[in-house]
A tleap script that builds the chain and sets N, CA, C and O, in Angstrom:
source leaprc.protein.ff14SB
mol = sequence {
  NMET LYS SER ALA ILE LEU TYR GLN VAL GLN
  LEU ASN PHE ASN GLN ILE VAL GLN ILE VAL
  LYS GLN LEU PRO VAL ASN ASP LYS ILE LYS
  LEU SER LYS GLU LEU GLU LYS ASP ALA ILE
  ASN SER LYS LEU SER ARG LEU LEU LYS LEU
  PHE LYS THR ASN ASP LEU THR GLU ASP MET
  ILE ASN GLN GLU CYS GLU ILE VAL ARG GLU
  LYS LEU TYR SER LYS SER HIE GLY CLYS
}
set mol.1.N position { -40.459 12.740 -31.955 }
set mol.1.CA position { -39.472 13.245 -32.917 }
set mol.1.C position { -38.167 12.520 -32.940 }
set mol.1.O position { -37.492 12.380 -31.920 }
set mol.2.N position { -37.784 12.021 -34.208 }
set mol.2.CA position { -36.511 11.221 -34.265 }
set mol.2.C position { -35.335 12.195 -34.298 }
set mol.2.O position { -35.339 13.334 -34.764 }
set mol.3.N position { -34.269 11.499 -33.683 }
set mol.3.CA position { -33.033 12.299 -33.593 }
set mol.3.C position { -32.360 11.980 -34.990 }
set mol.3.O position { -32.511 10.881 -35.523 }
set mol.4.N position { -31.631 12.968 -35.539 }
set mol.4.CA position { -30.901 12.960 -36.850 }
set mol.4.C position { -29.526 12.216 -36.384 }
set mol.4.O position { -28.851 12.488 -35.391 }
set mol.5.N position { -29.288 11.201 -37.364 }
set mol.5.CA position { -27.959 10.524 -37.271 }
set mol.5.C position { -27.220 11.184 -38.342 }
set mol.5.O position { -27.670 11.309 -39.481 }
set mol.6.N position { -25.843 11.690 -37.881 }
set mol.6.CA position { -25.122 12.262 -38.826 }
set mol.6.C position { -23.854 11.411 -39.131 }
set mol.6.O position { -23.269 10.874 -38.190 }
set mol.7.N position { -23.439 11.276 -40.310 }
set mol.7.CA position { -22.200 10.492 -40.699 }
set mol.7.C position { -21.306 11.390 -41.500 }
set mol.7.O position { -21.735 12.235 -42.285 }
set mol.8.N position { -20.072 11.165 -41.265 }
set mol.8.CA position { -19.142 11.970 -41.998 }
set mol.8.C position { -18.287 10.947 -42.814 }
set mol.8.O position { -17.824 9.916 -42.324 }
set mol.9.N position { -18.118 11.361 -44.178 }
set mol.9.CA position { -17.415 10.506 -45.056 }
set mol.9.C position { -16.340 11.406 -45.832 }
set mol.9.O position { -16.646 12.566 -46.107 }
set mol.10.N position { -15.147 10.919 -46.173 }
set mol.10.CA position { -14.233 11.681 -46.997 }
set mol.10.C position { -14.651 11.094 -48.402 }
set mol.10.O position { -14.923 9.918 -48.641 }
set mol.11.N position { -14.647 12.152 -49.278 }
set mol.11.CA position { -14.902 11.825 -50.661 }
set mol.11.C position { -13.859 12.587 -51.513 }
set mol.11.O position { -13.559 13.715 -51.120 }
set mol.12.N position { -13.321 12.147 -52.540 }
set mol.12.CA position { -12.460 12.930 -53.315 }
set mol.12.C position { -13.321 13.647 -54.389 }
set mol.12.O position { -14.520 13.378 -54.471 }
set mol.13.N position { -12.748 14.541 -55.202 }
set mol.13.CA position { -13.557 15.087 -56.233 }
set mol.13.C position { -14.223 14.239 -57.213 }
set mol.13.O position { -15.368 14.431 -57.622 }
set mol.14.N position { -13.403 13.233 -57.592 }
set mol.14.CA position { -14.002 12.098 -58.747 }
set mol.14.C position { -15.306 11.582 -58.085 }
set mol.14.O position { -16.371 11.518 -58.699 }
set mol.15.N position { -15.141 11.201 -56.720 }
set mol.15.CA position { -16.317 10.461 -56.101 }
set mol.15.C position { -17.606 11.407 -56.060 }
set mol.15.O position { -18.734 10.956 -56.259 }
set mol.16.N position { -17.380 12.602 -55.817 }
set mol.16.CA position { -18.407 13.722 -55.789 }
set mol.16.C position { -18.985 13.701 -57.209 }
set mol.16.O position { -20.193 13.518 -57.365 }
set mol.17.N position { -18.212 13.872 -58.183 }
set mol.17.CA position { -18.749 14.046 -59.622 }
set mol.17.C position { -19.368 12.846 -59.940 }
set mol.17.O position { -20.372 13.062 -60.618 }
set mol.18.N position { -19.141 11.455 -59.689 }
set mol.18.CA position { -19.769 10.390 -59.982 }
set mol.18.C position { -21.424 10.387 -59.109 }
set mol.18.O position { -22.449 9.918 -59.603 }
set mol.19.N position { -21.328 10.998 -57.809 }
set mol.19.CA position { -22.712 11.112 -57.278 }
set mol.19.C position { -23.457 12.011 -57.803 }
set mol.19.O position { -24.669 11.809 -57.875 }
set mol.20.N position { -22.925 13.124 -58.252 }
set mol.20.CA position { -23.745 14.297 -58.774 }
set mol.20.C position { -24.279 13.584 -60.101 }
set mol.20.O position { -25.472 13.754 -60.350 }
set mol.21.N position { -23.684 12.970 -60.791 }
set mol.21.CA position { -23.974 12.353 -62.103 }
set mol.21.C position { -25.225 11.598 -61.990 }
set mol.21.O position { -26.046 11.510 -62.902 }
set mol.22.N position { -25.344 11.031 -60.777 }
set mol.22.CA position { -26.585 10.203 -60.674 }
set mol.22.C position { -27.794 10.785 -60.069 }
set mol.22.O position { -28.747 10.086 -59.721 }
set mol.23.N position { -27.753 12.136 -59.937 }
set mol.23.CA position { -28.815 12.955 -59.648 }
set mol.23.C position { -29.774 13.226 -60.695 }
set mol.23.O position { -29.366 13.268 -61.856 }
set mol.24.N position { -31.102 13.432 -60.411 }
set mol.24.CA position { -32.104 13.745 -61.401 }
set mol.24.C position { -31.638 15.251 -62.042 }
set mol.24.O position { -30.939 16.008 -61.368 }
set mol.25.N position { -32.001 15.537 -63.133 }
set mol.25.CA position { -31.557 16.816 -63.774 }
set mol.25.C position { -32.139 17.988 -62.976 }
set mol.25.O position { -31.423 18.986 -62.889 }
set mol.26.N position { -33.125 18.001 -62.489 }
set mol.26.CA position { -33.548 19.079 -61.554 }
set mol.26.C position { -32.722 19.244 -60.293 }
set mol.26.O position { -32.414 20.358 -59.870 }
set mol.27.N position { -32.372 18.115 -59.705 }
set mol.27.CA position { -31.366 18.350 -58.706 }
set mol.27.C position { -30.053 18.932 -58.992 }
set mol.27.O position { -29.414 19.638 -58.212 }
set mol.28.N position { -29.675 18.556 -60.256 }
set mol.28.CA position { -28.401 18.915 -60.781 }
set mol.28.C position { -28.510 20.505 -60.971 }
set mol.28.O position { -27.561 21.236 -60.686 }
set mol.29.N position { -29.524 20.912 -61.387 }
set mol.29.CA position { -29.762 22.401 -61.668 }
set mol.29.C position { -29.627 23.111 -60.296 }
set mol.29.O position { -28.852 24.047 -60.097 }
set mol.30.N position { -30.399 22.612 -59.434 }
set mol.30.CA position { -30.456 23.165 -57.964 }
set mol.30.C position { -29.022 23.387 -57.615 }
set mol.30.O position { -28.558 24.501 -57.371 }
set mol.31.N position { -28.281 22.172 -57.603 }
set mol.31.CA position { -26.751 22.186 -57.206 }
set mol.31.C position { -26.017 23.193 -57.947 }
set mol.31.O position { -25.216 23.928 -57.368 }
set mol.32.N position { -26.232 23.269 -59.148 }
set mol.32.CA position { -25.367 24.250 -59.964 }
set mol.32.C position { -25.655 25.728 -59.668 }
set mol.32.O position { -24.774 26.577 -59.797 }
set mol.33.N position { -26.777 25.992 -59.308 }
set mol.33.CA position { -27.362 27.367 -58.793 }
set mol.33.C position { -26.719 27.576 -57.523 }
set mol.33.O position { -26.170 28.658 -57.314 }
set mol.34.N position { -26.723 26.553 -56.537 }
set mol.34.CA position { -26.120 26.759 -55.319 }
set mol.34.C position { -24.563 27.104 -55.378 }
set mol.34.O position { -24.047 28.029 -54.749 }
set mol.35.N position { -23.939 26.289 -56.165 }
set mol.35.CA position { -22.551 26.416 -56.442 }
set mol.35.C position { -22.094 27.738 -56.981 }
set mol.35.O position { -21.084 28.331 -56.601 }
set mol.36.N position { -22.967 28.160 -57.939 }
set mol.36.CA position { -22.879 29.399 -58.615 }
set mol.36.C position { -23.000 30.676 -57.577 }
set mol.36.O position { -22.269 31.663 -57.664 }
set mol.37.N position { -23.960 30.522 -56.649 }
set mol.37.CA position { -24.169 31.586 -55.558 }
set mol.37.C position { -22.958 31.604 -54.744 }
set mol.37.O position { -22.397 32.668 -54.480 }
set mol.38.N position { -22.499 30.391 -54.303 }
set mol.38.CA position { -21.270 30.339 -53.351 }
set mol.38.C position { -20.000 31.011 -54.132 }
set mol.38.O position { -19.236 31.770 -53.536 }
set mol.39.N position { -19.853 30.713 -55.359 }
set mol.39.CA position { -18.746 31.211 -56.030 }
set mol.39.C position { -18.797 32.786 -56.172 }
set mol.39.O position { -17.786 33.468 -56.009 }
set mol.40.N position { -20.019 33.319 -56.481 }
set mol.40.CA position { -20.252 34.658 -56.638 }
set mol.40.C position { -19.821 35.458 -55.259 }
set mol.40.O position { -19.141 36.480 -55.173 }
set mol.41.N position { -20.419 34.688 -54.222 }
set mol.41.CA position { -20.209 35.458 -53.032 }
set mol.41.C position { -18.880 35.387 -52.537 }
set mol.41.O position { -18.438 36.298 -51.837 }
set mol.42.N position { -18.093 34.231 -52.881 }
set mol.42.CA position { -16.625 34.521 -52.590 }
set mol.42.C position { -15.911 35.299 -53.369 }
set mol.42.O position { -14.925 35.826 -52.853 }
set mol.43.N position { -16.200 35.570 -54.758 }
set mol.43.CA position { -15.500 36.569 -55.579 }
set mol.43.C position { -15.879 37.948 -55.004 }
set mol.43.O position { -15.034 38.819 -54.796 }
set mol.44.N position { -17.085 38.087 -54.778 }
set mol.44.CA position { -17.521 39.534 -54.346 }
set mol.44.C position { -16.962 39.801 -53.034 }
set mol.44.O position { -16.539 40.941 -52.844 }
set mol.45.N position { -16.886 38.957 -52.102 }
set mol.45.CA position { -16.091 39.083 -50.823 }
set mol.45.C position { -14.754 39.578 -51.006 }
set mol.45.O position { -14.283 40.533 -50.386 }
set mol.46.N position { -14.083 38.813 -51.985 }
set mol.46.CA position { -12.539 39.194 -52.262 }
set mol.46.C position { -12.492 40.629 -52.839 }
set mol.46.O position { -11.719 41.478 -52.396 }
set mol.47.N position { -13.365 40.854 -53.857 }
set mol.47.CA position { -13.290 42.096 -54.398 }
set mol.47.C position { -13.551 43.328 -53.394 }
set mol.47.O position { -13.009 44.426 -53.517 }
set mol.48.N position { -14.464 42.978 -52.382 }
set mol.48.CA position { -14.809 44.155 -51.607 }
set mol.48.C position { -13.670 44.284 -50.561 }
set mol.48.O position { -13.420 45.426 -50.175 }
set mol.49.N position { -12.959 43.268 -50.062 }
set mol.49.CA position { -11.827 43.337 -49.255 }
set mol.49.C position { -10.762 44.170 -50.174 }
set mol.49.O position { -10.164 45.125 -49.678 }
set mol.50.N position { -10.559 43.801 -51.443 }
set mol.50.CA position { -9.461 44.495 -52.276 }
set mol.50.C position { -9.692 45.984 -52.274 }
set mol.50.O position { -8.777 46.751 -51.972 }
set mol.51.N position { -10.721 46.350 -52.556 }
set mol.51.CA position { -11.284 47.728 -52.787 }
set mol.51.C position { -11.545 48.423 -51.408 }
set mol.51.O position { -11.692 49.645 -51.388 }
set mol.52.N position { -11.604 47.732 -50.324 }
set mol.52.CA position { -11.966 48.451 -49.254 }
set mol.52.C position { -10.851 49.764 -48.778 }
set mol.52.O position { -9.622 49.708 -48.797 }
set mol.53.N position { -11.601 50.770 -48.415 }
set mol.53.CA position { -10.730 51.888 -48.118 }
set mol.53.C position { -11.533 52.925 -47.204 }
set mol.53.O position { -12.744 53.077 -47.361 }
set mol.54.N position { -10.881 53.559 -46.340 }
set mol.54.CA position { -11.364 54.622 -45.608 }
set mol.54.C position { -11.137 55.984 -46.028 }
set mol.54.O position { -11.661 56.975 -45.519 }
set mol.55.N position { -10.314 55.967 -46.996 }
set mol.55.CA position { -9.884 57.450 -47.612 }
set mol.55.C position { -10.842 57.784 -48.685 }
set mol.55.O position { -10.446 58.725 -49.373 }
set mol.56.N position { -11.981 57.295 -49.032 }
set mol.56.CA position { -12.764 57.566 -50.022 }
set mol.56.C position { -14.037 58.213 -49.525 }
set mol.56.O position { -14.713 57.539 -48.748 }
set mol.57.N position { -14.446 59.364 -49.841 }
set mol.57.CA position { -15.674 59.908 -49.283 }
set mol.57.C position { -16.713 60.001 -50.293 }
set mol.57.O position { -16.391 59.857 -51.472 }
set mol.58.N position { -18.027 60.245 -49.945 }
set mol.58.CA position { -19.127 60.296 -50.746 }
set mol.58.C position { -18.893 61.548 -51.817 }
set mol.58.O position { -19.174 61.405 -53.007 }
set mol.59.N position { -18.368 62.751 -51.299 }
set mol.59.CA position { -17.834 63.953 -52.075 }
set mol.59.C position { -16.908 63.555 -53.283 }
set mol.59.O position { -17.117 63.953 -54.429 }
set mol.60.N position { -15.841 62.714 -52.914 }
set mol.60.CA position { -15.011 62.381 -53.935 }
set mol.60.C position { -15.602 61.354 -54.988 }
set mol.60.O position { -15.157 61.333 -56.136 }
set mol.61.N position { -16.399 60.684 -54.661 }
set mol.61.CA position { -17.087 59.750 -55.685 }
set mol.61.C position { -17.983 60.566 -56.378 }
set mol.61.O position { -18.168 60.297 -57.565 }
set mol.62.N position { -18.647 61.615 -55.822 }
set mol.62.CA position { -19.647 62.486 -56.614 }
set mol.62.C position { -18.906 63.371 -57.601 }
set mol.62.O position { -19.402 63.674 -58.686 }
set mol.63.N position { -17.566 63.826 -57.155 }
set mol.63.CA position { -16.746 64.663 -57.927 }
set mol.63.C position { -16.337 63.852 -59.224 }
set mol.63.O position { -16.435 64.339 -60.350 }
set mol.64.N position { -15.887 62.621 -58.981 }
set mol.64.CA position { -15.352 61.794 -60.007 }
set mol.64.C position { -16.538 61.484 -61.039 }
set mol.64.O position { -16.369 61.508 -62.258 }
set mol.65.N position { -17.709 61.201 -60.438 }
set mol.65.CA position { -18.965 60.929 -61.397 }
set mol.65.C position { -19.162 62.225 -62.403 }
set mol.65.O position { -19.318 62.171 -63.623 }
set mol.66.N position { -19.123 63.181 -61.726 }
set mol.66.CA position { -19.367 64.412 -62.402 }
set mol.66.C position { -18.353 64.651 -63.605 }
set mol.66.O position { -18.689 64.930 -64.756 }
set mol.67.N position { -17.046 64.493 -63.135 }
set mol.67.CA position { -16.004 64.473 -64.184 }
set mol.67.C position { -16.253 63.522 -65.440 }
set mol.67.O position { -16.066 63.863 -66.608 }
set mol.68.N position { -16.681 62.341 -65.035 }
set mol.68.CA position { -16.945 61.263 -66.166 }
set mol.68.C position { -18.129 61.806 -66.947 }
set mol.68.O position { -18.029 61.846 -68.173 }
set mol.69.N position { -19.378 62.280 -66.285 }
set mol.69.CA position { -20.396 62.752 -66.963 }
set mol.69.C position { -20.177 63.850 -68.022 }
set mol.69.O position { -20.757 63.882 -69.107 }
set mol.70.N position { -19.249 64.767 -67.572 }
set mol.70.CA position { -18.852 65.931 -68.530 }
set mol.70.C position { -18.159 65.374 -69.669 }
set mol.70.O position { -18.497 65.693 -70.809 }
set mol.71.N position { -16.974 64.362 -69.392 }
set mol.71.CA position { -16.433 63.994 -70.568 }
set mol.71.C position { -17.279 63.164 -71.604 }
set mol.71.O position { -17.157 63.300 -72.821 }
set mol.72.N position { -18.143 62.295 -70.997 }
set mol.72.CA position { -19.255 61.576 -71.863 }
set mol.72.C position { -19.950 62.562 -72.625 }
set mol.72.O position { -20.000 62.444 -73.849 }
set mol.73.N position { -20.562 63.642 -71.967 }
set mol.73.CA position { -21.454 64.554 -72.646 }
set mol.73.C position { -20.592 65.231 -73.685 }
set mol.73.O position { -21.116 65.370 -74.791 }
set mol.74.N position { -19.289 65.700 -73.510 }
set mol.74.CA position { -18.448 66.362 -74.565 }
set mol.74.C position { -18.364 65.280 -75.814 }
set mol.74.O position { -18.653 65.597 -76.968 }
set mol.75.N position { -17.968 64.081 -75.456 }
set mol.75.CA position { -17.748 63.176 -76.423 }
set mol.75.C position { -18.936 62.971 -77.357 }
set mol.75.O position { -18.854 62.922 -78.584 }
set mol.76.N position { -20.152 62.849 -76.570 }
set mol.76.CA position { -21.325 62.610 -77.498 }
set mol.76.C position { -21.920 63.807 -78.363 }
set mol.76.O position { -22.671 63.682 -79.330 }
set mol.77.N position { -21.454 64.940 -77.845 }
set mol.77.CA position { -21.797 66.143 -78.424 }
set mol.77.C position { -20.700 66.954 -79.423 }
set mol.77.O position { -20.777 68.077 -79.920 }
set mol.78.N position { -19.811 66.080 -79.496 }
set mol.78.CA position { -18.611 66.520 -80.531 }
set mol.78.C position { -17.909 67.720 -80.039 }
set mol.78.O position { -17.383 68.494 -80.838 }
set mol.79.N position { -17.871 67.929 -78.678 }
set mol.79.CA position { -16.985 68.979 -78.200 }
set mol.79.C position { -15.675 68.620 -77.888 }
set mol.79.O position { -14.883 69.470 -77.479 }
savepdb mol mol.pdb
quit
């Protein structure tokens, strides 16, 4: 089994763009999907941290859901 040789290079954004432009279309699509996943995970993590609370119980959530359901029902039935 061959040992992998690792190299580190410093590339700026424009250099990366030039490399990506050389990729075949299928690889560009794969890269795009990976970047999208990464961005979504990052945004989701930030949102979860922003809304994290220990003060919210399941009963409170259920109560709020019931209030919203009642309002929607009343609105849809003209009450």
